[in-house]
C-alpha positions as CSV (number, residue, x, y, z in Angstrom):
1,M,0.0,0.0,0.0
2,H,1.1,3.5,-0.6
3,F,0.0,6.6,1.2
4,T,1.2,10.1,1.2
5,Y,2.6,12.6,3.8
6,D,-0.8,14.4,3.5
7,D,-2.7,11.2,4.1
8,I,-0.9,10.7,7.3
9,K,-1.0,14.4,8.4
10,R,-4.8,14.6,7.8
11,Q,-5.4,11.8,10.4
12,F,-3.9,13.3,13.5
13,D,-4.2,16.5,15.5
14,S,-1.3,18.9,15.1
15,G,0.3,18.1,18.4
16,T,0.3,14.3,17.8
17,F,1.6,14.7,14.3
18,R,4.4,17.1,15.4
19,R,5.4,14.7,18.2
20,G,5.5,11.7,15.8
21,E,7.4,13.6,13.1
22,G,9.9,14.8,15.8
23,Y,10.5,11.2,16.9
24,A,11.2,10.2,13.3
25,L,13.5,13.2,12.6
26,E,15.4,12.5,15.9
27,G,16.0,8.8,14.8
28,R,13.8,7.5,17.6
29,V,11.8,5.2,15.3
30,L,13.8,2.0,15.6
31,A,11.7,-0.2,13.4
32,A,8.6,0.0,11.2
33,R,7.2,-3.0,9.4
34,D,4.5,-3.3,6.8
35,A,2.2,-6.0,8.1
36,G,-0.6,-6.0,5.5
37,E,-3.3,-3.7,6.7
38,R,-1.3,-2.4,9.6
39,I,2.1,-0.9,10.4
40,E,4.0,-2.3,13.4
41,G,6.7,-0.1,14.9
42,E,9.1,0.3,17.8
43,V,10.0,3.7,19.2
44,G,12.7,4.7,21.7
45,G,11.1,6.6,24.6
46,S,12.5,8.6,27.5
47,G,14.6,6.9,30.2
48,G,15.7,4.1,27.8
49,T,12.2,2.6,27.5
50,F,10.9,1.3,24.2
51,Y,7.3,1.3,22.9
52,R,5.6,-0.9,20.4
53,Q,2.9,0.6,18.3
54,T,0.4,-0.9,15.9
55,I,-1.5,1.3,13.5
56,R,-4.3,-0.1,11.4
57,F,-5.3,1.6,8.2
58,R,-7.8,1.2,5.4
59,E,-8.5,3.0,2.2
60,D,-11.6,5.1,1.8
61,P,-12.8,7.5,-1.0
62,R,-10.7,10.4,0.6
63,G,-7.5,8.4,0.8
64,F,-6.3,6.3,3.8
65,R,-7.8,6.2,7.3
66,F,-5.7,5.3,10.2
67,E,-7.2,3.6,13.3
């Protein structure tokens, strides 16, 4: 599946989007895997902790919808 920067940005409030983009720019996204209709990732958090995230998505007439 292919989605654009705008598809992603449209799905989140500005604070959430900026935080996630900051993590990516700082190199804190340690892994991201395409798992069919979801993305599975690992992110380095504060204090040496790691977080796993699963984002499900589907296509609709306006583009992609993240859940």
